[in-house]
KEKE-3310 file (N, C-alpha, C; in steps of 0.2 Angstrom, whole numbers, plus 5000, padded with zeros to 4 digits):
npx = (5004:5002:5006:5006:5012:5004:4987:4972:4955:4945:4951:4951:4938:4924:4930:4934:4934:4944:4943:4953:4954:4954:4941:4927:4922:4914:4911:4922:4916:4917:4929:4932:4936:4946:4941:4947:4961:4976:4979:4968:4967:4964:4953:4946:4938:4924:4912:4903:4889:4877:4864:4869:4880:4896:4910:4928:4941:4955:4967:4965:4966:4975:4981:4983:4981:4982:4977:4974:4963:4963:4957:4961:4950:4937:4922:4911:4915:4917:4912:4895:4893:4893:4892:4905:4910:4918:4921:4920:4913:4924:4922:4908:4905:4914:4918:4914:4911:4911:4926:4937:4952:4965:4977:4978:4967:4954:4939:4936:4932:4930:4935:4942:4950:4966:4976:4988:5004:5006:5016:5016:5002:4988:4983:4971:4978:4977:4967:4961:4958:4955:4953:4957:4955:4941:4939:4946:4937:4926:4932:4939:4952:4964:4960:4959:4972:4979:4974:4978:4992:4995:4990:5000:4998:4999:4997:4991:4990:4979:4982:4979:4987:4980:4981:4981:4968:4951:4935:4919:4905:4899:4897:4906:4917:4921:4932:4944:4942:4948:4961:4956:4951:4963:4970:4961:4962:4974:4973:4969:4956:4950:4952:4945:4933:4931:4930:4919:4910:4909:4902:4887:4872:4871:4884:4891:4887:4892:4905:4908:4904:4914:4925:4935:4929:4934:4940:4930:4922:4930:4930:4917:4914:4920:4911:4898:4884:4870:4874:4880:4870:4861:4869:4870:4857:4852:4860:4863:4858:4865:4878:4879:4878:4890:4899:4895:4899:4913:4916:4920:4909:4902:4902:4896:4884:4879:4877:4867:4857:4852:4845:4830:4818:4814:4825:4836:4834:4833:4847:4854:4850:4857:4870:4884:4881:4886:4892:4880:4873:4882:4880:4866:4865:4872:4864:4854:4857:4856:4861:4869:4877:4888:4887:4881:4892:4902:4912:4912:4923:4937:4953:4954:4960:4961:4966:4975:4983:4999:5012:5020:5010:5000:5007:5007:4993:4989:4995:4988:4975:4975:4975:4962:4955:4952:4966:4967:4962:4971:4982:4979:4976:4962:4959:4949:4938:4929:4916:4916:4919:4927:4944:4956:4969:4981:4994:5002:5015:5019:5017:5026:5038:5038:5043:5043:5036:5027:5011:4996:4987:4996:5003:4994:4985:4975:4969:4958:4950:4933:4917:4899:4886:4876:4881:4883:4889:4898:4903:4910:4920:4927:4932:4940:4949:4954:4962:4970:4968:4968:4958:4942:4935:4918:4907:4896:4888:4901:4903:4910:4907:4910:4921:4925:4934:4947:4947:4932:4929:4935:4926:4917:4920:4917:4908:4890:4882:4889:4892:4888:4872:4863:4849:4837:4832:4816)
npy = (4994:5011:5024:5040:5050:5059:5061:5071:5067:5076:5081:5071:5065:5061:5060:5053:5036:5025:5012:4998:5001:5014:5021:5028:5020:5024:5035:5041:5038:5036:5030:5014:5007:4998:4993:4995:4996:5006:5015:5015:5006:5008:4997:4996:5005:5015:5015:5025:5023:5025:5015:5010:5006:5002:4991:4993:4982:4985:4980:4979:4991:5001:5013:5027:5043:5061:5065:5054:5040:5023:5006:4989:4981:4978:4987:4979:4969:4974:4972:4973:4984:4979:4980:4975:4965:4973:4985:5002:5017:5029:5044:5046:5042:5049:5063:5079:5075:5076:5073:5067:5075:5068:5071:5085:5086:5090:5094:5092:5096:5086:5091:5088:5073:5065:5054:5042:5033:5019:5007:5000:5000:5010:5022:5030:5043:5056:5069:5084:5097:5111:5127:5126:5113:5114:5124:5118:5108:5115:5120:5132:5134:5138:5150:5157:5156:5164:5176:5177:5177:5188:5198:5196:5186:5173:5156:5141:5122:5114:5100:5083:5069:5053:5043:5052:5054:5050:5042:5049:5043:5027:5019:5023:5022:5009:5009:5009:5006:5000:5007:5019:5019:5017:5028:5039:5036:5041:5055:5069:5069:5082:5086:5077:5080:5093:5090:5082:5093:5099:5093:5084:5077:5064:5060:5063:5053:5042:5044:5043:5030:5024:5024:5018:5013:5020:5032:5037:5040:5051:5060:5063:5071:5082:5088:5100:5101:5098:5092:5081:5074:5072:5063:5052:5049:5043:5032:5014:5007:4999:5001:5014:5014:5007:5018:5028:5022:5022:5035:5048:5049:5061:5068:5059:5059:5072:5071:5061:5067:5076:5068:5060:5054:5040:5036:5038:5029:5018:5017:5017:5005:4996:4999:4995:4989:4996:5008:5014:5016:5026:5037:5039:5043:5055:5062:5067:5079:5097:5107:5118:5116:5110:5097:5094:5097:5088:5073:5056:5048:5045:5042:5032:5025:5014:5019:5010:5006:5003:5013:5007:4997:5005:5011:5000:4998:5011:5012:5002:5008:5022:5024:5024:5036:5054:5066:5077:5071:5061:5066:5066:5056:5050:5047:5035:5028:5012:5015:5024:5037:5052:5054:5060:5066:5062:5068:5065:5068:5067:5054:5047:5052:5047:5035:5017:5008:5015:5020:5026:5033:5038:5048:5057:5071:5081:5092:5097:5105:5106:5103:5105:5095:5104:5116:5132:5133:5144:5146:5135:5137:5147:5143:5133:5141:5150:5141:5136:5123:5106:5098:5097:5089:5083:5082:5074:5073:5069:5059:5054:5059:5063:5072:5089:5094:5105:5106:5107:5118:5128:5127:5135:5148:5149:5157:5159:5152:5142:5133:5119:5113:5105:5094:5087:5070:5063)
npz = (5000:4996:5006:5013:5026:5040:5042:5043:5047:5042:5031:5021:5021:5011:5000:4983:4982:4972:4960:4954:4941:4941:4942:4950:4965:4976:4989:5002:5018:5031:5045:5049:5065:5076:5093:5110:5111:5115:5105:5093:5079:5061:5053:5042:5027:5027:5014:5004:4992:4979:4983:4995:5010:5010:5014:5013:5016:5026:5022:5008:5004:4992:4989:4999:5003:5005:4993:4985:4986:4985:4980:4979:4975:4964:4960:4962:4970:4982:4999:5007:5020:5036:5054:5064:5078:5092:5085:5079:5072:5067:5065:5066:5079:5087:5083:5088:5100:5119:5128:5140:5144:5150:5154:5155:5165:5161:5152:5135:5117:5104:5089:5077:5070:5070:5060:5060:5057:5067:5073:5060:5057:5052:5063:5075:5082:5088:5095:5088:5097:5096:5089:5076:5072:5070:5060:5050:5046:5042:5030:5031:5035:5028:5023:5036:5041:5032:5035:5048:5047:5040:5050:5059:5069:5080:5075:5080:5083:5092:5098:5106:5111:5109:5119:5131:5132:5136:5132:5138:5139:5143:5133:5123:5131:5129:5121:5128:5142:5154:5154:5156:5169:5176:5172:5177:5190:5194:5194:5205:5216:5217:5204:5196:5201:5196:5182:5182:5185:5173:5164:5157:5166:5164:5159:5171:5180:5173:5174:5188:5191:5185:5193:5206:5223:5234:5227:5220:5232:5238:5227:5226:5238:5235:5226:5222:5233:5227:5215:5221:5226:5216:5208:5217:5220:5207:5207:5208:5223:5230:5226:5229:5243:5246:5242:5251:5263:5262:5265:5277:5291:5295:5282:5274:5281:5279:5265:5264:5270:5260:5252:5245:5256:5254:5246:5255:5266:5259:5255:5267:5274:5266:5270:5280:5297:5307:5301:5296:5307:5314:5304:5305:5318:5318:5309:5319:5324:5324:5310:5312:5323:5336:5336:5323:5315:5318:5317:5319:5317:5325:5335:5348:5363:5378:5395:5401:5391:5384:5378:5368:5364:5359:5349:5340:5338:5333:5320:5314:5314:5310:5296:5293:5297:5295:5291:5299:5311:5315:5323:5336:5350:5359:5376:5383:5394:5399:5397:5387:5392:5392:5396:5394:5383:5370:5362:5346:5345:5358:5361:5353:5358:5371:5384:5380:5388:5396:5402:5394:5402:5411:5403:5397:5393:5404:5403:5395:5381:5376:5368:5369:5361:5357:5356:5347:5331:5328:5340:5342:5331:5336:5347:5343:5335:5345:5354:5346:5340:5332:5332:5340:5354:5355:5368:5379:5395:5400:5390:5376:5360:5347:5336:5331:5317:5312:5298:5296:5302:5294:5283:5288:5284:5271:5258:5260:5250:5245:5255:5264:5269:5280:5282:5294:5295:5296)
capx = (5000:5006:5003:5010:5011:4998:4981:4966:4950:4942:4955:4950:4932:4920:4934:4932:4938:4944:4944:4959:4953:4954:4935:4924:4918:4910:4915:4924:4911:4920:4934:4930:4942:4945:4942:4950:4968:4978:4979:4963:4969:4959:4952:4942:4935:4916:4912:4895:4887:4870:4862:4871:4886:4901:4917:4933:4945:4961:4972:4963:4968:4981:4984:4979:4985:4976:4975:4971:4961:4961:4957:4962:4944:4931:4916:4905:4918:4917:4906:4891:4895:4890:4896:4909:4911:4924:4922:4916:4914:4927:4919:4901:4905:4919:4918:4909:4909:4915:4930:4942:4959:4967:4984:4975:4962:4949:4934:4937:4927:4933:4934:4944:4954:4972:4977:4995:5006:5009:5018:5014:4995:4985:4979:4969:4984:4977:4961:4962:4952:4956:4949:4960:4950:4934:4940:4948:4931:4922:4935:4941:4958:4968:4958:4961:4980:4982:4972:4982:4999:4994:4990:5005:4995:5002:4992:4994:4985:4978:4982:4981:4988:4975:4983:4979:4960:4946:4928:4915:4900:4900:4898:4913:4922:4924:4939:4949:4939:4953:4965:4952:4951:4970:4972:4958:4965:4980:4970:4967:4948:4947:4952:4940:4927:4930:4929:4912:4906:4909:4897:4879:4871:4872:4890:4893:4886:4896:4912:4908:4903:4920:4930:4935:4925:4938:4941:4922:4920:4934:4928:4910:4915:4923:4906:4892:4878:4865:4877:4881:4863:4859:4873:4869:4850:4851:4865:4861:4858:4871:4885:4878:4879:4898:4902:4894:4903:4919:4916:4919:4903:4899:4901:4890:4877:4877:4874:4860:4852:4850:4841:4823:4818:4815:4831:4841:4833:4836:4854:4855:4848:4862:4877:4887:4876:4890:4892:4873:4872:4886:4877:4860:4867:4874:4858:4849:4860:4855:4867:4873:4879:4894:4884:4880:4898:4907:4913:4912:4929:4943:4956:4953:4963:4960:4971:4980:4987:5006:5014:5022:5004:4997:5010:5004:4987:4989:4997:4982:4969:4976:4973:4955:4953:4955:4972:4966:4960:4976:4987:4977:4973:4958:4959:4942:4936:4925:4909:4917:4920:4933:4948:4961:4971:4989:4996:5005:5022:5021:5017:5032:5044:5038:5045:5038:5032:5023:5004:4992:4985:5002:5006:4989:4984:4968:4966:4955:4944:4927:4911:4893:4883:4871:4885:4882:4895:4902:4907:4915:4925:4930:4936:4946:4954:4958:4966:4974:4967:4966:4951:4939:4930:4912:4906:4889:4888:4907:4904:4913:4902:4914:4926:4925:4941:4949:4943:4925:4929:4936:4920:4912:4922:4915:4901:4884:4879:4894:4892:4884:4867:4860:4842:4836:4828:4811)
capy = (5000:5017:5028:5046:5054:5059:5065:5073:5064:5081:5082:5066:5062:5062:5060:5047:5029:5022:5005:4997:5004:5021:5023:5029:5015:5028:5041:5038:5041:5035:5025:5008:5007:4993:4997:4991:4997:5012:5019:5011:5006:5008:4991:4997:5011:5014:5019:5026:5025:5023:5009:5009:5008:4996:4991:4991:4980:4990:4976:4980:4998:5001:5020:5031:5049:5067:5066:5048:5034:5018:5000:4983:4977:4981:4989:4973:4964:4977:4969:4977:4985:4976:4982:4969:4965:4977:4990:5008:5022:5035:5051:5046:5041:5053:5070:5084:5072:5078:5068:5069:5075:5065:5075:5092:5086:5094:5091:5095:5093:5084:5095:5084:5067:5064:5047:5041:5026:5016:4999:4997:5001:5018:5022:5035:5045:5062:5073:5092:5100:5118:5130:5124:5107:5116:5128:5113:5104:5120:5122:5139:5134:5141:5158:5160:5156:5169:5182:5177:5178:5195:5202:5194:5182:5166:5151:5134:5117:5110:5092:5080:5062:5049:5040:5056:5055:5045:5045:5050:5039:5020:5015:5025:5020:5002:5010:5008:5007:4998:5012:5025:5018:5018:5036:5042:5035:5045:5062:5071:5069:5088:5087:5073:5084:5099:5087:5081:5098:5103:5088:5082:5073:5057:5059:5063:5047:5037:5045:5042:5023:5020:5025:5013:5015:5025:5037:5040:5044:5056:5064:5066:5075:5089:5091:5104:5097:5097:5088:5075:5071:5070:5057:5046:5047:5039:5026:5009:5008:4995:5004:5020:5012:5007:5024:5032:5019:5024:5042:5050:5048:5067:5069:5054:5061:5078:5069:5057:5072:5079:5064:5059:5049:5033:5034:5039:5024:5012:5016:5016:4998:4992:5000:4991:4991:5002:5014:5016:5019:5033:5042:5041:5047:5062:5066:5069:5085:5102:5108:5123:5115:5105:5089:5093:5098:5083:5067:5050:5044:5048:5037:5032:5019:5015:5022:5006:5003:5006:5017:5002:4994:5011:5013:4996:4999:5017:5010:4999:5012:5029:5025:5025:5042:5059:5068:5081:5067:5057:5069:5066:5050:5051:5041:5034:5022:5007:5018:5030:5044:5056:5055:5064:5066:5061:5070:5060:5069:5065:5047:5045:5053:5044:5028:5012:5004:5020:5020:5032:5036:5042:5053:5060:5078:5081:5100:5097:5109:5102:5107:5101:5094:5108:5122:5135:5132:5150:5145:5129:5139:5152:5139:5130:5146:5153:5137:5133:5116:5102:5094:5098:5084:5085:5078:5075:5069:5066:5054:5056:5058:5064:5078:5094:5096:5111:5107:5109:5126:5132:5127:5141:5154:5150:5161:5154:5148:5136:5130:5112:5114:5098:5094:5082:5066:5062)
capz = (5000:4996:5011:5014:5031:5045:5039:5048:5044:5038:5024:5017:5021:5005:4993:4980:4983:4966:4960:4950:4934:4942:4941:4957:4968:4980:4992:5009:5023:5038:5046:5054:5069:5082:5100:5116:5111:5116:5099:5089:5072:5056:5050:5035:5026:5025:5007:5003:4985:4977:4985:5002:5013:5009:5018:5010:5021:5025:5018:5001:5001:4989:4990:5005:5006:5005:4986:4982:4990:4980:4983:4974:4973:4960:4964:4963:4975:4989:5002:5011:5027:5042:5060:5067:5085:5094:5080:5079:5066:5071:5063:5068:5087:5091:5081:5092:5107:5124:5130:5146:5144:5157:5156:5157:5169:5159:5147:5129:5112:5097:5083:5071:5072:5066:5059:5058:5057:5073:5072:5053:5056:5052:5069:5078:5086:5092:5093:5087:5102:5096:5084:5070:5069:5068:5054:5044:5045:5038:5024:5031:5038:5024:5024:5043:5041:5029:5040:5055:5045:5039:5056:5064:5075:5080:5074:5082:5082:5098:5097:5112:5110:5111:5126:5135:5131:5137:5131:5144:5140:5144:5126:5121:5136:5127:5118:5133:5149:5158:5154:5158:5177:5179:5172:5181:5197:5195:5195:5212:5217:5215:5197:5193:5202:5191:5176:5182:5185:5166:5159:5158:5172:5162:5160:5178:5184:5170:5176:5194:5191:5181:5198:5212:5227:5237:5223:5220:5238:5239:5222:5227:5243:5231:5223:5226:5237:5223:5211:5225:5228:5209:5207:5221:5218:5201:5206:5212:5230:5233:5225:5233:5250:5247:5242:5257:5268:5262:5266:5284:5293:5295:5275:5272:5284:5275:5258:5265:5272:5254:5248:5247:5262:5252:5244:5260:5269:5255:5255:5274:5275:5263:5272:5286:5302:5312:5297:5296:5314:5314:5300:5308:5324:5315:5307:5324:5327:5319:5305:5314:5329:5335:5334:5316:5312:5321:5314:5324:5316:5328:5337:5355:5367:5385:5398:5403:5385:5385:5373:5363:5361:5356:5343:5335:5336:5329:5313:5311:5314:5308:5289:5292:5299:5292:5293:5305:5317:5317:5327:5343:5353:5365:5380:5385:5399:5395:5396:5383:5395:5390:5402:5392:5376:5370:5355:5342:5346:5365:5360:5350:5362:5378:5385:5376:5393:5400:5400:5391:5407:5414:5398:5394:5395:5405:5403:5387:5378:5374:5366:5369:5354:5355:5355:5340:5326:5328:5346:5341:5328:5340:5352:5339:5333:5351:5357:5340:5340:5326:5333:5347:5356:5356:5375:5383:5401:5399:5386:5369:5355:5341:5336:5325:5315:5309:5291:5297:5304:5287:5279:5290:5281:5264:5256:5262:5244:5244:5261:5265:5273:5281:5285:5297:5292:5300)
cpx = (5004:5003:5008:5008:5004:4993:4976:4960:4945:4945:4954:4943:4928:4924:4932:4936:4938:4945:4951:4960:4954:4946:4932:4921:4914:4914:4916:4920:4913:4926:4932:4936:4941:4945:4945:4958:4969:4977:4975:4966:4963:4959:4949:4940:4927:4915:4905:4895:4880:4868:4865:4877:4890:4907:4922:4939:4951:4966:4970:4964:4974:4984:4980:4983:4979:4974:4971:4970:4959:4961:4958:4956:4940:4926:4911:4908:4918:4911:4902:4894:4891:4894:4899:4910:4918:4926:4917:4918:4917:4923:4912:4901:4910:4919:4912:4907:4914:4919:4935:4949:4962:4974:4982:4970:4956:4944:4936:4933:4931:4931:4936:4949:4960:4974:4985:4997:5008:5010:5015:5006:4993:4981:4976:4974:4982:4970:4964:4956:4952:4952:4951:4956:4944:4934:4942:4941:4927:4926:4938:4948:4963:4967:4961:4969:4982:4980:4977:4990:4999:4994:4995:5004:4998:4996:4995:4988:4985:4977:4983:4981:4982:4975:4982:4972:4956:4939:4924:4909:4902:4902:4904:4918:4925:4930:4945:4948:4944:4958:4963:4952:4958:4971:4968:4960:4971:4979:4968:4959:4946:4947:4947:4933:4926:4929:4921:4908:4905:4903:4891:4878:4872:4879:4894:4893:4891:4903:4913:4908:4910:4926:4930:4931:4928:4939:4935:4920:4923:4931:4921:4910:4917:4917:4901:4887:4873:4868:4878:4875:4861:4862:4870:4861:4849:4856:4861:4862:4864:4878:4885:4880:4887:4901:4902:4898:4910:4920:4916:4911:4899:4898:4896:4884:4875:4874:4867:4855:4849:4846:4834:4823:4818:4821:4837:4840:4834:4843:4857:4855:4853:4869:4877:4883:4880:4890:4886:4872:4875:4882:4870:4860:4869:4868:4853:4851:4858:4862:4871:4875:4885:4892:4883:4886:4903:4907:4914:4918:4935:4947:4955:4956:4962:4966:4977:4984:4994:5007:5016:5015:5000:5000:5007:4998:4986:4991:4992:4976:4970:4974:4966:4951:4957:4962:4972:4964:4966:4982:4985:4974:4969:4958:4952:4942:4931:4918:4910:4917:4927:4938:4954:4964:4979:4990:5001:5013:5023:5021:5024:5038:5043:5040:5040:5034:5028:5016:5002:4990:4990:5004:5001:4988:4976:4965:4963:4949:4939:4922:4905:4890:4878:4874:4884:4889:4900:4907:4912:4921:4930:4935:4942:4951:4958:4963:4971:4974:4966:4960:4948:4934:4923:4909:4899:4889:4895:4908:4906:4909:4906:4919:4924:4932:4941:4946:4936:4925:4930:4931:4916:4914:4920:4909:4895:4881:4884:4894:4887:4879:4864:4853:4841:4831:4822:4810)
cpy = (5007:5022:5034:5050:5055:5063:5066:5070:5069:5083:5077:5062:5065:5062:5053:5041:5026:5015:5003:5000:5012:5025:5024:5023:5018:5033:5038:5043:5041:5031:5020:5007:5001:4996:4992:4992:5005:5017:5014:5012:5005:5001:4991:5003:5010:5019:5020:5027:5023:5016:5006:5010:5001:4997:4989:4989:4984:4987:4977:4986:4999:5008:5024:5037:5054:5068:5060:5043:5028:5011:4994:4980:4981:4983:4984:4969:4968:4975:4974:4978:4983:4977:4975:4971:4969:4982:4996:5012:5028:5042:5051:5046:5045:5061:5073:5081:5075:5072:5072:5069:5074:5069:5082:5092:5091:5091:5095:5092:5092:5087:5091:5078:5066:5057:5047:5034:5024:5008:4996:4998:5008:5017:5029:5038:5051:5065:5081:5095:5108:5121:5128:5118:5110:5120:5123:5110:5109:5122:5129:5139:5139:5149:5161:5160:5162:5176:5182:5179:5186:5200:5200:5189:5175:5161:5144:5129:5114:5103:5088:5072:5058:5045:5045:5057:5050:5047:5045:5044:5032:5016:5017:5023:5013:5003:5008:5010:5006:5004:5018:5024:5020:5025:5040:5042:5039:5053:5063:5071:5077:5089:5083:5077:5089:5096:5085:5087:5101:5099:5087:5078:5066:5056:5059:5056:5041:5038:5042:5034:5020:5020:5020:5017:5021:5032:5040:5044:5050:5062:5067:5071:5082:5092:5096:5099:5094:5092:5081:5070:5068:5063:5050:5044:5043:5033:5020:5009:5005:4998:5011:5019:5011:5013:5028:5029:5020:5031:5043:5051:5056:5069:5065:5056:5067:5076:5065:5062:5076:5074:5064:5054:5042:5032:5033:5032:5017:5011:5014:5008:4994:4993:4995:4994:4997:5008:5017:5019:5026:5038:5044:5045:5055:5066:5069:5076:5090:5104:5113:5123:5110:5098:5088:5094:5092:5077:5062:5046:5048:5042:5038:5025:5020:5017:5017:5003:5006:5010:5012:4999:4999:5011:5007:4996:5005:5015:5006:5004:5019:5029:5026:5031:5048:5062:5072:5077:5063:5059:5068:5060:5051:5046:5041:5028:5018:5010:5024:5036:5046:5057:5060:5063:5065:5063:5065:5061:5066:5057:5044:5047:5049:5036:5023:5009:5009:5019:5026:5036:5041:5048:5058:5067:5078:5088:5100:5101:5106:5106:5102:5101:5099:5116:5125:5134:5138:5149:5140:5132:5144:5148:5136:5135:5149:5149:5133:5126:5112:5100:5096:5093:5086:5079:5079:5070:5065:5061:5057:5054:5058:5070:5082:5096:5102:5112:5109:5116:5131:5132:5133:5147:5155:5154:5156:5150:5142:5132:5124:5114:5107:5098:5087:5077:5064:5054)
cpz = (5000:5000:5012:5020:5036:5040:5045:5043:5040:5032:5019:5016:5014:4999:4989:4981:4975:4966:4955:4944:4935:4942:4949:4959:4973:4984:5000:5014:5030:5038:5051:5058:5074:5088:5104:5115:5112:5111:5094:5082:5067:5053:5044:5034:5024:5019:5006:4995:4985:4978:4992:5005:5012:5013:5013:5016:5021:5021:5010:4999:4998:4990:4995:5006:5005:4998:4984:4987:4985:4983:4977:4972:4968:4963:4966:4968:4982:4993:5006:5018:5032:5049:5063:5074:5087:5088:5081:5073:5070:5071:5067:5076:5090:5089:5085:5099:5113:5127:5136:5144:5150:5159:5158:5162:5167:5154:5141:5123:5106:5091:5076:5074:5067:5066:5057:5059:5064:5072:5065:5052:5055:5058:5071:5083:5091:5090:5093:5092:5101:5090:5077:5067:5066:5061:5048:5042:5040:5032:5025:5034:5035:5024:5030:5043:5038:5033:5046:5053:5044:5045:5061:5070:5074:5080:5076:5082:5089:5098:5104:5110:5113:5118:5131:5136:5133:5136:5138:5145:5140:5137:5122:5124:5134:5123:5123:5141:5155:5160:5157:5166:5179:5178:5176:5188:5198:5196:5203:5212:5215:5208:5193:5195:5197:5184:5176:5182:5178:5162:5161:5164:5170:5162:5167:5181:5180:5172:5183:5195:5188:5187:5202:5217:5232:5234:5222:5226:5239:5234:5224:5233:5240:5228:5226:5228:5232:5218:5214:5225:5221:5207:5211:5221:5213:5201:5210:5218:5233:5232:5229:5240:5251:5247:5248:5263:5268:5264:5274:5286:5293:5287:5272:5275:5280:5268:5259:5266:5266:5249:5249:5253:5260:5250:5250:5264:5266:5255:5262:5276:5271:5265:5278:5292:5306:5308:5297:5302:5315:5310:5303:5315:5323:5313:5312:5326:5322:5316:5308:5321:5330:5334:5326:5312:5313:5316:5320:5322:5320:5332:5345:5358:5374:5388:5401:5397:5386:5378:5366:5360:5358:5349:5338:5333:5332:5322:5310:5309:5310:5301:5288:5294:5295:5294:5299:5312:5318:5321:5335:5345:5359:5369:5384:5389:5396:5394:5391:5386:5393:5396:5400:5385:5376:5362:5352:5344:5353:5365:5358:5354:5369:5377:5383:5382:5397:5398:5398:5396:5411:5409:5396:5397:5398:5405:5396:5386:5375:5371:5367:5362:5352:5354:5348:5337:5327:5335:5346:5337:5332:5345:5349:5337:5339:5354:5352:5340:5333:5326:5340:5348:5358:5363:5377:5389:5401:5394:5379:5364:5348:5341:5330:5324:5312:5302:5291:5299:5298:5283:5281:5287:5274:5264:5257:5256:5243:5249:5261:5270:5274:5285:5288:5295:5297:5300)
residu = (MET:HIS:TYR:ILE:GLY:ASP:VAL:TYR:VAL:SER:GLU:ILE:LEU:LYS:LYS:GLN:VAL:LEU:ASP:PRO:LYS:GLY:GLU:GLU:SER:GLY:ARG:LEU:ASP:ASP:PHE:ILE:ILE:THR:ILE:GLY:GLU:LEU:PHE:PRO:HIS:VAL:CYS:GLY:LEU:LEU:VAL:SER:ARG:LYS:GLY:GLY:MET:TYR:ARG:VAL:PRO:TRP:GLU:GLN:VAL:SER:ILE:PHE:ASN:LYS:LYS:ILE:VAL:SER:THR:ASN:LEU:SER:SER:GLU:ALA:ILE:PRO:VAL:PHE:GLU:PRO:GLY:LYS:GLY:GLU:MET:LEU:ALA:CYS:ARG:GLU:LEU:LEU:ASP:LYS:GLN:ILE:VAL:ASP:ILE:ASN:GLY:ALA:LYS:VAL:VAL:ARG:VAL:ASN:ASP:LEU:LYS:LEU:GLY:GLU:VAL:LYS:GLY:ASN:LEU:CYS:LEU:ILE:ALA:ALA:ASP:VAL:GLY:ALA:SER:GLY:LEU:LEU:ARG:ARG:LEU:GLY:LEU:LYS:LYS:GLN:TRP:GLU:SER:VAL:ALA:ASN:PHE:LEU:GLY:MET:LYS:TYR:SER:THR:SER:LEU:ILE:SER:TRP:ASN:TYR:LEU:GLN:PRO:LEU:ARG:PRO:GLN:LEU:GLY:LYS:LEU:ALA:LEU:THR:VAL:SER:ARG:LYS:GLN:MET:GLY:THR:LEU:HIS:PRO:ALA:ASP:ILE:ALA:GLU:ILE:ILE:SER:GLU:VAL:SER:GLN:LYS:ASP:ARG:ARG:ALA:ILE:VAL:GLU:SER:LEU:ASP:ILE:GLU:THR:ALA:ALA:GLU:THR:ILE:HIS:GLU:LEU:GLU:PRO:SER:VAL:GLN:ALA:ASP:ILE:ILE:THR:HIS:MET:ASP:GLU:GLU:GLN:ALA:ALA:ASP:ILE:LEU:GLY:ALA:MET:PRO:PRO:ASP:GLU:ALA:ALA:ASP:LEU:VAL:ALA:ASP:LEU:SER:GLU:ASP:LYS:ALA:HIS:GLY:ILE:LEU:LYS:ARG:MET:GLU:ALA:GLU:GLU:ALA:GLU:ASP:VAL:GLN:GLU:LEU:LEU:GLU:HIS:GLU:ASP:ASP:THR:ALA:GLY:GLY:LEU:MET:THR:THR:GLU:TYR:LEU:SER:PHE:PRO:PRO:ASP:MET:THR:VAL:SER:GLU:SER:MET:VAL:GLU:TYR:ARG:LEU:ALA:ALA:PRO:ASP:VAL:GLU:SER:ALA:SER:ALA:TYR:VAL:ILE:TYR:VAL:LEU:ASP:ALA:GLU:GLU:ARG:LEU:LEU:GLY:GLU:VAL:HIS:LEU:LYS:ASP:LEU:VAL:LEU:SER:SER:GLN:ASP:ARG:LYS:LEU:GLY:GLU:ILE:MET:ASN:THR:ASP:ILE:LYS:THR:ALA:SER:PRO:ASP:ASP:ASP:GLU:ARG:GLU:VAL:ALA:GLU:LYS:ILE:SER:LYS:TYR:ASN:LEU:LEU:ALA:LEU:PRO:VAL:VAL:GLU:ASP:ASP:ARG:MET:LEU:GLY:ILE:VAL:THR:VAL:ASP:ASP:VAL:VAL:ASP:LEU:LEU:LEU:PRO:PRO:GLN:SER:ARG:ARG:LYS:LYS:ARG:ARG:MET:LYS)
# end
């Protein structure tokens, strides 16, 4: 086959496809590509002519460049097109579609497609997501280049290699869904949340459902409450329960409170009993109180535990709590009454055989569950605390972390408001 250079699909679509005698067999209508590869390769040309659509197998293409496309087959020998398993039509299914630019952590629009040679195959190698692709498709690229040159403007093509792109919709995700999961997993949840915020409701759910449970939980936390509720509302209750179970209880409670009662109860029934109990307990408190702000995830050990034993338990338990909760260990008795606290620094510096009851600080600042959120914020700020214990009748209920106080400084419209479930 005689093949010259890279081409954009807009430069070659609708060109004549010639038979061995140089006569027209039809017009190039699309490219048939195989899916499931990093760079999908062209396995055939879709040719249109009076009477229908036909497939020219790639191995029967004799010349392919911007000027000439020809085949070894006579018009009569070109088979009628039938979609094959693991194939898709590049132009119909990709042009003008929204796609995630994994490298740039943003959503882009495919204005044109670039084809090039990879390991001896003609492959889809990049998407043009800039104005150049759109101008090329409209046949205005040369005119714009002339104007740009005359005005001394810089003109560039916005190309993104296909290995940094992943389709949003599940049906397009068949191109490389496993790669998409790996690449999405490398992004910060805040970046994934930003991508989700730019797309339609249907695409939002598709992205979240493609993530692992932990990443999905962290990503949902970064979204606006209304978007969170929409995603969870339309999600399978089993999957939603898994995601909520991976979130800190206070965040899960906030989200559950924004759902319909039927949906909320359905999800809570499918959560682990202990996780569901934590969430329901938090829902009992008003949103503008210490009880409404607190989380029930914190580290607590008994007073007779030695420093050495505590270090072993700390390594096991710390990964399951938020960062702001991991710097203080609360010392509780068998009835969960708060006796004191031990900072991580003191734990590390103390003798291994000493007991927590001997090294704990008993002068602890606390809040009651009904304390106003402003009082809580002022106390955390005044005493420079990472977390403030919430106590009722000396019994430890939870902690309000400095992260929760920072939220109080946000504008009202961007803050989380929680309603109580009946």
